[in-house]
Structures are given as C-alpha cells and as structure tokens.
C-alpha positions as a printed Julia matrix, in Angstrom:
344×3 Matrix{Float64}:
 20.26  44.09  -23.63
 20.05  40.22  -23.07
 22.7   38.23  -25.18
 21.93  35.6   -27.27
 23.47  31.95  -27.39
 25.36  32.71  -30.79
 26.82  35.9   -29.24
 28.3   34.15  -26.31
 29.67  31.39  -28.14
 31.43  33.86  -30.73
 32.64  35.78  -27.5
 34.18  32.65  -26.08
 35.76  31.86  -29.38
 37.34  35.02  -29.71
 38.65  34.76  -25.97
 40.2   31.46  -26.42
 41.74  32.46  -29.94
 43.1   35.75  -28.43
 44.53  33.48  -25.26
 46.52  31.5   -27.56
 49.49  33.73  -28.23
 51.41  31.1   -30.15
 49.15  32.03  -33.17
 49.11  35.37  -34.64
 45.03  36.17  -35.41
 43.85  38.3   -38.05
 40.07  39.29  -38.56
 39.67  36.51  -41.22
 41.09  33.85  -38.7
 38.67  34.92  -35.99
 35.8   34.99  -38.48
 36.86  31.28  -39.32
 36.98  30.19  -35.94
 33.47  31.61  -34.9
 32.06  30.19  -37.99
 33.18  26.79  -37.3
 32.25  27.06  -33.52
 28.88  28.56  -34.49
 28.49  25.22  -36.82
 29.78  22.78  -34.2
 27.19  23.94  -31.35
 24.31  25.08  -33.24
 24.85  23.29  -36.63
 24.41  26.66  -38.56
 26.56  26.89  -41.52
 25.79  30.37  -43.04
 29.17  31.46  -41.38
 29.62  34.55  -39.41
 30.22  38.38  -41.2
 33.24  40.38  -40.91
 30.95  43.31  -39.18
 29.61  40.85  -36.72
 32.77  39.84  -35.49
 34.15  43.58  -35.49
 31.06  44.34  -33.56
 31.73  41.41  -30.87
 35.08  42.77  -30.33
 33.72  46.06  -29.63
 31.09  44.8   -26.97
 33.69  43.03  -25.18
 36.08  46.11  -25.27
 33.18  48.06  -23.49
 32.0   47.56  -20.12
 28.25  46.62  -21.4
 29.19  43.0   -20.36
 31.52  43.97  -17.8
 34.58  42.27  -19.85
 36.55  45.36  -20.68
 38.67  43.16  -22.51
 42.01  44.42  -23.48
 41.93  43.92  -27.46
 44.53  45.42  -29.28
 45.56  45.5   -32.88
 49.42  44.71  -33.64
 51.05  45.69  -37.03
 47.58  47.1   -37.84
 46.76  43.33  -38.74
 46.89  41.16  -35.91
 44.41  40.89  -32.73
 45.72  39.96  -29.33
 44.87  40.71  -25.72
 47.37  43.43  -24.44
 47.48  41.66  -21.18
 48.47  37.94  -21.59
 46.76  36.74  -18.58
 43.29  38.11  -19.29
 40.27  36.16  -20.13
 36.73  36.91  -20.26
 36.34  34.07  -18.04
 38.03  36.03  -15.33
 35.54  38.84  -15.3
 33.34  39.23  -12.34
 29.71  37.77  -12.56
 26.67  39.99  -13.17
 22.93  39.82  -11.72
 22.09  37.65  -14.51
 24.71  35.27  -14.26
 24.26  35.0   -10.05
 20.25  33.93  -11.11
 21.39  31.33  -13.72
 24.28  29.83  -10.95
 21.41  29.86   -8.29
 18.99  27.89  -10.33
 21.59  25.51  -11.24
 22.44  25.06   -7.56
 19.33  24.68   -6.57
 18.83  21.94   -9.37
 22.0   20.05   -8.45
 21.02  19.86   -4.73
 17.95  18.26   -5.57
 20.33  15.11   -6.38
 22.84  15.38   -3.33
 22.62  12.47   -1.32
 21.83   9.77   -4.23
 24.34   7.2    -4.49
 24.41   7.61   -8.33
 25.26  11.33   -7.92
 27.96  11.24   -4.94
 30.7   12.91   -7.59
 28.28  15.99   -7.5
 28.45  16.78   -4.15
 32.07  18.5    -4.28
 30.76  20.35   -7.67
 27.61  21.49   -5.66
 29.71  22.94   -2.64
 31.94  24.49   -4.73
 29.18  26.69   -6.68
 27.28  27.34   -3.36
 30.35  28.77   -2.06
 31.01  30.94   -5.14
 27.39  32.15   -5.3
 27.63  33.01   -1.25
 31.05  34.77   -1.69
 29.87  36.71   -4.5
 26.44  37.75   -3.17
 27.77  38.98    0.15
 31.02  40.17   -1.22
 32.83  38.21    1.44
 35.48  35.8     1.37
 34.59  32.22    0.53
 34.15  29.65    3.25
 35.55  26.9     1.54
 39.16  26.97    0.46
 39.52  23.96   -2.46
 42.84  22.85   -3.84
 43.81  24.87   -6.75
 46.72  26.12   -8.72
 46.25  29.54  -10.37
 49.06  29.27  -12.67
 48.55  25.94  -13.86
 49.11  25.96  -17.78
 46.66  24.17  -20.15
 43.19  24.12  -18.68
 41.84  26.13  -21.68
 42.66  22.96  -23.74
 40.32  20.94  -21.57
 36.99  21.95  -23.0
 38.54  22.09  -26.38
 39.79  18.52  -26.32
 36.66  17.3   -24.8
 34.57  18.25  -28.24
 37.11  16.79  -30.24
 36.71  13.47  -28.39
 33.13  13.46  -28.11
 32.86  14.42  -31.88
 35.33  11.71  -32.35
 37.52  14.23  -34.51
 41.42  14.15  -35.35
 43.02  17.07  -33.76
 46.48  18.47  -35.17
 48.6   19.15  -32.0
 51.69  21.16  -31.72
 53.45  19.81  -28.54
 56.68  20.16  -26.74
 57.74  17.69  -23.91
 59.91  18.35  -21.15
 62.37  16.4   -22.79
 62.18  17.39  -26.18
 64.37  20.29  -27.53
 61.88  21.52  -29.87
 58.02  21.31  -30.5
 56.39  18.8   -32.86
 53.27  18.78  -34.67
 51.23  15.52  -35.34
 47.81  14.6   -36.03
 45.9   12.86  -32.82
 42.96  11.09  -32.21
 42.01  11.56  -28.39
 40.09   9.25  -26.19
 40.15  10.09  -22.54
 40.86  13.36  -20.34
 42.45  12.62  -16.89
 43.18  14.47  -13.83
 46.12  13.62  -11.35
 46.9   16.1    -8.73
 45.6   19.58  -10.48
 47.43  18.32  -13.59
 45.46  17.48  -16.92
 46.33  14.7   -19.43
 44.91  13.38  -22.46
 45.31   9.85  -23.84
 45.14   8.96  -27.4
 47.35   7.94  -30.22
 49.52   9.83  -33.1
 48.66   9.14  -36.46
 52.48   9.63  -37.07
 53.57   6.76  -34.7
 50.08   5.04  -35.01
 49.09   2.1   -32.41
 51.13   3.37  -29.08
 49.21   4.9   -26.5
 50.41   8.39  -26.03
 49.8   10.35  -22.79
 50.07  14.32  -23.23
 50.22  16.77  -20.56
 47.93  19.83  -21.59
 50.18  22.18  -20.1
 52.99  21.03  -22.82
 50.23  21.48  -25.69
 51.16  24.69  -27.61
 48.3   24.5   -30.31
 45.44  22.3   -31.23
 43.46  22.61  -34.6
 41.13  20.87  -36.72
 42.32  18.12  -39.11
 40.44  16.38  -41.67
 42.27  12.84  -41.43
 40.1    9.94  -40.37
 39.85   9.66  -36.41
 41.23   6.29  -35.51
 38.68   4.6   -33.26
 39.55   2.86  -29.95
 38.77  -0.79  -30.3
 40.92  -2.34  -27.67
 41.17  -0.21  -24.17
 38.28   0.06  -21.83
 38.96   3.42  -20.38
 36.48   3.12  -17.65
 38.6    0.54  -15.56
 41.87   1.67  -17.63
 43.38   3.47  -14.29
 41.8    1.23  -11.85
 45.21  -0.18  -10.92
 47.24   2.85  -11.0
 48.42   5.66   -8.74
 48.94   8.54  -11.09
 48.81   8.54  -14.93
 51.79   6.58  -16.33
 50.93   3.09  -17.41
 51.48   1.15  -20.88
 48.51  -1.2   -22.21
 49.28  -4.57  -20.85
 51.28  -3.87  -18.02
 50.84  -6.03  -15.18
 50.18  -4.86  -11.42
 52.09  -6.22   -8.34
 51.49  -6.66   -4.73
 53.23  -3.87   -3.19
 53.82  -4.33    0.72
 54.96  -1.57    3.1
 55.27  -0.67    6.43
 54.32   2.51    8.29
 55.0    3.68   11.62
 52.35   4.15   14.34
 52.2    7.7    14.5
 51.49   8.14   10.47
 49.6    5.14   10.0
 45.97   6.96   10.82
 46.85   9.48    8.04
 46.93   5.95    5.68
 44.13   4.6     7.46
 41.88   7.45    6.59
 43.05   8.36    3.09
 44.27   4.98    1.59
 46.88   5.26   -0.95
 44.83   2.81   -3.31
 41.37   1.43   -3.11
 42.96  -1.9    -3.0
 44.57  -0.95    0.2
 44.44  -3.79    2.94
 45.81  -4.08    6.43
 47.95  -6.93    6.77
 49.33  -6.86   10.07
 50.01  -4.32   13.0
 51.61  -3.79   16.37
 52.62  -0.92   18.8
 55.52   0.38   16.39
 53.22   0.33   13.26
 51.06  -1.01   10.59
 51.83  -3.25    7.42
 49.58  -2.5     4.32
 49.41  -4.08    0.91
 48.22  -2.43   -2.48
 47.71  -3.95   -5.91
 48.99  -1.55   -8.32
 51.31  -0.87  -11.53
 54.9    0.2   -10.51
 55.4    3.78  -12.22
 56.95   7.11  -11.09
 53.95   8.28   -9.32
 54.11   5.19   -6.84
 57.67   5.9    -6.08
 56.82   9.36   -5.26
 54.0    8.76   -3.16
 55.98   5.96   -1.08
 59.09   8.5    -0.65
 56.89  10.86    0.43
 56.62   9.58    3.69
 60.49   9.47    4.05
 61.66   7.71    7.03
 58.31   7.08    8.39
 57.36   4.19    5.67
 59.48   1.28    4.72
 58.85  -0.69    1.64
 58.93  -4.65    2.19
 57.93  -5.75   -1.5
 58.4   -6.43   -4.28
 62.04  -6.69   -4.29
 62.56  -4.86   -7.19
 60.36  -1.79   -6.03
 62.61  -1.87   -2.64
 65.73  -1.9    -4.93
 64.35   1.15   -6.66
 63.47   3.06   -3.42
 66.75   2.16   -1.75
 68.57   3.6    -4.79
 66.27   6.94   -4.58
 67.32   7.28   -0.88
 70.83   6.87   -1.6
 70.85   9.6    -4.4
 69.0   11.8    -2.21
 71.63  11.29    0.53
 74.65  11.8    -1.64
 72.96  15.06   -2.97
 72.81  16.42    0.72
 76.52  15.78    1.31
 78.53  18.98    1.39
 81.89  19.02   -0.02
 84.65  19.31    2.3
 86.61  22.81    2.42
 90.15  22.93    1.58
 92.58  23.46    4.07
 94.21  26.63    4.34
 97.84  26.38    3.85
C-alpha cells in the first residue's frame, strides 16, 4: 500500500522525537509534534488525531515498510526506542525507494558538467554508488569520508527549517568547557560544516549582539519559541568564511599574510591541495617551496600548520611564529620521560 506524504512526515517526526532521549515523550507530546510538522510542511492546521499517531507507531513497528522500529513504552506512559542507535533512516531501501532514487539520479546527472552545478558532482556520485551497491548487493566502489559515530547530525534539518522560516529556537546546549547545560533562545543564520563536524552561527537572545558558533554535537534539545526572530542585518554570510580555515572567527577580525616554508618532498601535497584558496607560491629551490596565504589567525590554522610537523616551518607573521614555537616546545615537554630514581 503506498504511503502518502502526510504519513511520511509523521513517521519522520516520530522517529526524530524518539531519537531524542533527553526528553520523555508521551503520546500527547508526539501528537503535538506531528501536528506541528504537518502544519509546517503542508499548511494543514486541523491537527493529528490520537488514533492516527497510535496507528503510525504500529505501522513503524511492523515490517510493512521495512522499519521494524523497536518502539517501547516506559512506565506505561513514555515512548522511546529500546535501541538508542535506531532510526528509520537506517532502514534498507525498498524497491519503490530505489525507483525514486534512480529517477532523482537521472535528473541530477543532466546537470553534471555545467559550471553552475559543480557542487552536484560529488552528490550525484554518492547517489549513484548507493544505488549500485543496493541493486547489486555488493560493496560500494566509492568510499567517501565519513564518521559513523558523529553526534548532532539529526539537528541539521531541524535547524535549517528554523533558519529558512526565520523562527526562534529554544536551545539546550553544553559546551566542552561548561560544567552544566544552559537553555536560551537563539536565532540561527548559517549552518557550517568543517571536517565532518557541523556548526550553526547565530545570536543568543540572552546575550544579544555577539555572534555565537554552536557545535551541533553539543546541542541537547531544540524546541520552538514564540520570541521574535532577530534578523541579520550586518553580516554577509556568503563571504563570511572566505578568509578562514575552519570555523572560528569573530566579526571584524582582520586577516593577515601567513608565510610558510615546506620541504621539497611534501610540497606537492600543498600544491595539489592548497591550504587556502588565497595560496600563492613565493619562491622555491631544491630544498623546498615558500607559500603565502591570507587568512585570519585561529586555532584551526595552527592545527593545520602543526599537522605537517618538522616538514613545515612558519616564517610569518611574528606572532604566529611565536605561537607555533610555543606549541612545539609544549609538545616536546609532554614527551619527556621522568628520570627513574636510582636504587639505593
């Protein structure tokens, strides 16, 4: 039996709720979440009935859709997954799914080669490889970089919708430095990915003005809030990260010319994969090459440069040379083995 769009929206909403183990979900909570999702996606404000959500969970529990979701009731009141790692998005694709994916792939392939759609090439390759491995039941022939244990990915689509709709979120967040989580209203502006980790830039309504960069893997909950959304009127996010390696940046921070030498053996790695799009070759000889990039100084820049070890030497600016030296000295100190006491 074909599943209609409203049902798919409800299944996905229930799945997202039950994956969030920081909240105890009653049937009424799930009904409210499904009603909100149907209104957001379909513009239907009649709500979702109790019987509908109960039937949805029975359908998800069954193998009719291939989900066999391990939905259980705790304390005769709260719904959750018995397997904390379960999600319907991990279920195998059925024949209808494969047909739709093949049609999407065929459509996207028509745009490969056009300069306006160069970003689609990797996505189409991923899609084609997924279809191939599913159809032939064989191992993929492309192994893209991924981190299966990465946390916070479930918030990407949630946050994207809030940003597009210009709605305020209520975020519960705990940074690595904080001893406990805090909850605050947040207006999001941009989702940013760096090395398989995701971040969202925006402003907290409590602290107002300062731009915050929240790591998605530190977010515990996100809910809607009726406070007015704070519009971004000062920052052009289409160019905001043009002078950055990584994600750490403050508005108004100025870039500097970073000059570094790298030995001849490792120089080809930097030539074929520049550290930054501003990279220029300044000089070269038999021993190595000297490059420059124009970027903001931050933690990610230092980590990138230090990653080459003794093969790379920073030549300027002076403050960055000092910071790199400090990191190298501290590294050497951490490797020193305490001398054993002599036996008497």
